[in-house]
C-alpha distance (Angstrom), angle and dihedral (degrees) to the residues before:
residue distance angle dihedral
M1 . . .
R2 3.81 . .
I3 3.79 108.0 .
G4 3.79 133.9 179.5
I5 3.80 117.1 -153.3
A6 3.80 120.7 -159.4
C7 3.79 116.3 -170.6
Y8 3.76 145.3 137.1
P9 3.82 107.2 -85.5
T10 3.79 95.6 -153.0
Y11 3.79 131.8 92.9
G12 3.77 113.1 -63.1
G13 3.77 141.2 91.7
S14 3.81 97.5 -88.4
G15 3.80 94.1 53.8
A16 3.79 92.4 42.9
L17 3.80 93.6 50.5
A18 3.82 93.2 44.7
T19 3.79 92.0 50.7
E20 3.79 95.4 45.7
L21 3.81 89.8 47.2
G22 3.79 91.5 52.5
I23 3.79 91.7 49.5
E24 3.81 91.8 49.1
L25 3.82 92.8 46.8
A26 3.80 91.9 49.5
A27 3.80 89.4 51.1
R28 3.81 87.5 54.9
G29 3.79 92.0 56.3
H30 3.81 102.5 -94.4
E31 3.81 123.4 131.8
I32 3.80 109.3 -119.3
H33 3.81 128.3 -167.7
F34 3.81 119.3 -170.9
I35 3.80 113.2 -154.3
T36 3.81 116.1 -169.5
Y37 3.80 142.7 111.2
A38 3.82 96.7 -91.7
Q39 3.76 137.9 14.9
P40 3.84 108.7 -79.3
F41 3.79 109.9 -102.0
R42 3.81 93.5 -123.2
L43 3.80 93.6 48.7
T44 3.78 95.5 90.2
S45 3.81 104.0 144.3
F46 3.80 142.9 32.2
H47 3.79 118.0 -77.6
E48 3.78 121.9 -174.5
G49 3.80 111.4 -116.3
L50 3.80 93.8 18.3
F51 3.81 123.6 109.3
F52 3.81 136.2 179.8
H53 3.82 124.5 -145.8
E54 3.80 116.0 -170.2
V55 3.79 119.3 -141.5
E56 3.78 108.1 -135.0
V57 3.79 112.4 -152.3
P58 3.82 117.2 -154.9
H59 3.78 117.2 -128.2
Y60 3.77 105.6 -154.7
P61 3.83 120.4 165.7
L62 3.80 87.2 -122.3
F63 3.80 91.3 65.6
E64 3.78 114.5 73.8
Y65 3.81 86.7 179.8
P66 3.83 113.4 30.7
P67 3.84 109.8 -124.2
Y68 3.79 99.4 -118.3
S69 3.81 95.2 166.7
L70 3.82 91.2 58.1
A71 3.80 92.9 47.8
L72 3.80 88.3 47.8
T73 3.81 91.1 52.2
V74 3.80 92.0 50.9
Q75 3.80 91.7 50.3
M76 3.80 91.7 46.5
H77 3.80 89.8 51.7
Q78 3.80 93.3 48.7
V79 3.81 94.1 47.8
A80 3.80 92.8 45.0
Q81 3.80 90.5 51.6
Q82 3.78 97.6 43.9
H83 3.79 95.9 44.8
D84 3.80 99.5 31.4
L85 3.80 93.0 -124.8
Q86 3.78 117.8 -159.2
I87 3.81 98.5 -166.0
M88 3.77 135.2 27.4
H89 3.81 109.3 -158.2
A90 3.81 111.0 -159.5
H91 3.80 115.5 -161.2
Y92 3.81 111.7 -160.5
A93 3.78 113.8 17.9
I94 3.81 100.7 -116.8
P95 2.97 121.8 86.5
H96 3.78 99.4 -12.7
A97 3.81 101.2 62.0
E98 3.80 91.7 42.5
A99 3.82 92.0 50.3
A100 3.80 91.3 45.9
W101 3.82 90.7 52.3
V102 3.81 91.4 53.4
T103 3.80 89.0 47.2
K104 3.80 89.3 52.4
Q105 3.82 90.6 52.4
M106 3.80 91.7 49.5
L107 3.79 91.5 51.6
Q108 3.79 92.3 48.1
Q109 3.80 87.9 61.3
Q110 3.79 85.4 61.8
D111 3.82 93.1 47.5
R112 3.79 91.4 -108.5
D113 3.77 125.2 127.4
L114 3.78 128.5 -141.6
R115 3.78 120.3 -180.0
L116 3.79 117.2 -141.1
V117 3.80 122.1 -142.9
T118 3.81 118.5 -178.1
T119 3.79 124.5 -164.8
L120 3.80 116.2 -160.6
H121 3.78 113.4 -147.4
G122 3.78 108.4 178.6
T123 3.77 124.6 -91.2
D124 3.82 89.6 48.2
I125 3.83 83.3 71.2
T126 3.80 106.8 21.1
L127 3.81 97.7 43.8
V128 3.82 118.1 6.0
G129 3.80 96.4 32.6
Q130 3.79 94.1 51.3
D131 3.79 93.7 51.9
P132 3.84 106.4 107.8
S133 3.81 89.2 -125.6
F134 3.81 91.5 62.7
W135 3.82 106.5 22.2
S136 3.80 98.3 98.6
I137 3.81 96.8 43.0
T138 3.80 91.4 45.7
R139 3.79 91.6 51.8
F140 3.81 91.7 45.7
S141 3.81 93.0 49.5
V142 3.78 92.5 49.6
E143 3.81 93.3 46.0
Q144 3.82 92.5 49.6
S145 3.80 93.5 53.3
D146 3.80 117.0 110.0
G147 3.80 89.7 -141.6
I148 3.80 132.5 12.9
T149 3.77 130.1 -162.8
A150 3.79 131.2 -178.0
V151 3.78 125.7 -161.1
S152 3.81 94.3 -129.7
Q153 3.79 142.8 15.6
Y154 3.80 87.3 -115.4
L155 3.80 91.2 59.0
K156 3.79 92.5 45.2
D157 3.80 90.9 53.3
E158 3.81 91.9 45.4
T159 3.80 91.1 51.0
L160 3.79 93.4 51.3
R161 3.80 90.6 47.5
A162 3.79 98.7 43.5
F163 3.79 95.5 47.4
D164 3.78 98.9 34.0
C165 3.79 91.2 -129.3
D166 3.80 107.8 134.7
R167 3.78 91.5 158.9
L168 3.80 92.8 67.3
D169 3.79 115.0 109.9
I170 3.80 104.1 -140.0
R171 3.79 118.9 179.9
V172 3.79 117.2 -150.1
V173 3.79 109.9 -134.6
P174 3.80 111.3 167.3
N175 3.77 127.9 -141.0
F176 3.78 115.1 -95.1
V177 3.76 141.5 -149.6
D178 3.79 134.9 -147.9
P179 3.83 103.6 -124.7
E180 3.79 90.6 -160.5
I181 3.80 90.6 62.3
Y182 3.81 99.8 35.4
K183 3.77 106.8 48.5
P184 3.80 141.2 126.4
D185 3.80 107.2 -82.4
R186 3.78 111.3 142.5
D187 3.82 92.3 165.8
D188 3.81 90.6 73.0
C189 3.80 105.2 33.1
H190 3.84 104.9 96.4
L191 3.79 89.4 -105.8
R192 3.80 95.8 155.2
A193 3.79 92.1 50.8
L194 3.80 93.7 50.0
A195 3.80 97.3 40.9
P196 3.81 107.9 21.5
S197 3.81 93.6 171.5
G198 3.79 95.8 44.9
E199 3.81 95.6 -97.0
K200 3.79 120.8 165.8
I201 3.79 112.0 -98.2
V202 3.79 120.1 -130.4
M203 3.81 114.2 -173.6
H204 3.80 138.7 -164.8
I205 3.81 128.2 179.1
S206 3.80 123.5 -174.6
N207 3.79 147.4 115.8
F208 3.82 89.7 -94.2
R209 3.79 95.7 -121.7
K210 3.81 121.3 151.5
V211 3.80 92.0 -102.3
K212 3.83 88.9 63.8
R213 3.83 91.4 60.4
V214 3.78 95.0 -143.4
D215 3.79 88.0 174.9
D216 3.80 87.4 67.0
V217 3.80 89.1 50.7
I218 3.80 87.9 58.5
R219 3.82 92.7 45.7
V220 3.80 92.9 48.7
F221 3.78 90.7 48.9
A222 3.80 91.7 49.2
G223 3.81 88.4 55.1
I224 3.80 90.6 50.0
R225 3.79 93.1 45.9
R226 3.81 92.1 55.6
E227 3.81 89.6 63.6
V228 3.81 107.2 30.8
P229 3.81 136.4 21.5
A230 3.80 104.2 -99.0
R231 3.78 144.0 157.0
L232 3.80 125.7 -144.8
V233 3.81 114.5 -141.8
L234 3.81 113.1 -160.5
I235 3.81 119.2 -166.5
G236 3.80 123.6 -174.6
D237 3.77 133.4 30.0
G238 3.77 140.8 -123.4
P239 3.81 147.5 129.8
E240 3.83 96.5 -50.1
R241 3.78 96.1 55.4
A242 3.82 95.7 94.7
A243 3.81 92.9 49.1
A244 3.81 90.8 48.3
T245 3.80 90.9 51.0
E246 3.79 91.1 49.9
L247 3.82 92.0 49.3
A248 3.81 91.2 49.0
G249 3.80 88.5 55.5
R250 3.80 92.8 50.2
L251 3.82 91.2 49.3
G252 3.80 92.2 46.9
V253 3.81 97.7 -121.6
Q254 3.80 100.8 105.9
D255 3.82 92.5 107.6
D256 3.80 90.2 57.4
I257 3.81 95.2 54.9
V258 3.81 123.9 94.6
F259 3.79 111.1 -161.7
L260 3.81 111.0 -163.8
G261 3.81 100.1 172.4
K262 3.81 122.3 -151.9
L263 3.78 115.7 -9.6
E264 3.80 128.5 -178.4
S265 3.80 93.0 -145.4
V266 3.79 126.1 35.9
A267 3.80 102.4 162.0
E268 3.79 96.2 99.5
L269 3.80 90.8 47.2
L270 3.80 96.5 48.0
S271 3.78 91.3 60.0
C272 3.82 87.7 60.0
A273 3.78 93.0 61.4
D274 3.80 123.9 101.9
V275 3.81 92.9 -165.1
F276 3.79 133.2 4.6
L277 3.82 121.2 -142.7
L278 3.81 123.3 -148.3
P279 3.84 108.0 159.7
S280 3.83 94.7 161.8
E281 3.78 125.4 163.0
Q282 3.79 84.8 -120.0
E283 3.79 137.5 -19.6
S284 3.77 122.5 -155.8
F285 3.80 87.3 -155.5
G286 3.79 115.1 -31.7
L287 3.81 106.3 -129.6
V288 3.79 93.0 -175.5
A289 3.81 89.3 54.3
L290 3.80 89.0 54.9
E291 3.80 90.1 50.2
A292 3.81 88.8 51.7
L293 3.82 91.7 50.2
A294 3.80 90.8 50.1
S295 3.80 87.0 53.2
G296 3.78 89.5 56.5
V297 3.81 93.8 -106.2
P298 3.84 121.0 137.5
V299 3.81 114.5 -129.5
I300 3.80 126.9 -136.2
G301 3.79 111.6 -162.3
T302 3.78 149.4 122.4
G303 3.78 127.9 -62.4
G304 3.78 129.4 -147.7
S305 3.81 98.5 70.6
G306 3.79 140.4 54.0
L307 3.80 94.3 -53.9
A308 3.82 88.0 73.7
E309 3.83 87.4 65.3
V310 3.81 89.8 57.5
V311 3.81 105.4 35.9
D312 3.80 117.2 54.9
D313 3.81 102.5 -144.4
G314 3.79 110.9 -125.0
V315 3.82 92.7 8.9
T316 3.81 110.3 57.8
G317 3.79 96.9 10.1
F318 3.78 143.1 -34.9
L319 3.81 129.7 -83.0
H320 3.80 124.6 -159.3
P321 3.82 137.5 173.0
V322 3.78 118.2 -77.0
G323 3.80 110.9 -80.4
A324 3.81 96.1 16.1
A325 3.80 93.5 132.4
D326 3.82 95.6 155.5
E327 3.80 92.3 52.0
M328 3.80 91.4 47.6
A329 3.79 90.7 50.8
A330 3.81 90.2 50.4
S331 3.82 91.3 51.4
A332 3.78 91.3 48.7
L333 3.79 90.4 50.5
R334 3.81 90.8 51.7
L335 3.78 87.8 61.0
L336 3.78 98.4 38.1
Q337 3.80 93.9 49.8
D338 3.81 96.3 45.1
P339 3.83 111.9 58.1
A340 3.81 93.3 -174.1
L341 3.81 92.4 52.5
W342 3.81 91.1 45.7
K343 3.79 90.8 52.4
T344 3.82 91.6 48.8
F345 3.80 91.6 51.4
G346 3.80 92.9 44.1
T347 3.80 92.4 51.5
A348 3.80 91.4 47.8
A349 3.81 90.3 47.9
R350 3.79 92.4 54.7
E351 3.80 93.0 45.5
A352 3.80 92.7 49.4
A353 3.80 93.6 48.8
V354 3.80 93.4 49.1
G355 3.79 95.6 39.3
R356 3.81 97.5 48.3
F357 3.80 110.0 19.4
S358 3.80 110.2 29.7
A359 3.81 118.2 134.3
D360 3.81 90.5 -116.9
L361 3.81 89.3 62.0
V362 3.81 101.3 39.4
V363 3.82 106.0 36.7
P364 3.85 91.7 61.7
M365 3.82 86.8 56.6
Y366 3.80 88.5 62.0
E367 3.80 91.6 45.7
R368 3.80 91.7 52.9
F369 3.79 90.6 46.1
Y370 3.80 91.6 52.0
E371 3.79 89.5 51.0
E372 3.80 91.3 51.0
V373 3.81 91.3 50.1
L374 3.81 91.9 49.3
E375 3.80 92.6 47.4
A376 3.81 91.3 49.5
G377 3.80 89.7 55.9
A378 3.79 96.6 45.0
């Protein structure tokens, strides 16, 4: 199949999943064309059958806000024409699904068909899509898609509720992980550099937005640090970094925090962690939590959203209500102070990630879905 993939190239679950999916599909013999404004951050090497097309956005004095969605549509149209694409796969509803729909209409004027698949990832529905400024166009773009997937049952249900569109047929296709990349391997994970005195390693990776509740990460770590020697490794960056740094100073744990910023690859670091913290307000799935599980690392996070479909509470980690920092710290300490329990959880985490979410299981779901969408349009 000849497939275009439109996604955000920056750090975040939607861009990571889209890029990994494209790489996996290309390895399976499909022709993949990424269309976005910068090279996806996880697309770091050459892959046969995989191509990148940069969207160039004009910067005219007339435009206070450069019209990215229009430039994206033009690039989609050009790539679809030149490479005779069969499917345009839009990751994150706005603006990718909307631009793909316009592209589809343009091609129909030339008696050419392009099937539109949209994958919903989370904040495109739970945050951006429900803003009054975007609600109607988000709903329209989703409804006009030839096929729709969501990364969790939670997100599917939230989409149907938020947009009052019970008639939509949304297929749940979860995020996936490559167990050959994310795996337990503490001999090659920079352990001595991160914890020179043998401290326990607590880790968090995110884009540091409010929804990630990085302040709770700091509070949970402070509770852990009172009982055991530990280091907190923070990976990523975003608007809440300064507030988190200030809170760490007030709680007296700033000297025990290692801030690594944005990194293209985190696999070798994840396997260093003893526990992974993800106390988000909500997670539509929690791809980074899955990557931690595949690395044999138990996850401490919040229940009530998509993370509960990834982390088996009491088996591969512990889930608590939003804001329950003391309870999360207590759960982390249970694992950190009991090596046998930690090993049991870590083994179960790895087995669950490989047995339910490996690329070999999930990528064929997308292939079958593409085939169904193409057959429906034949």
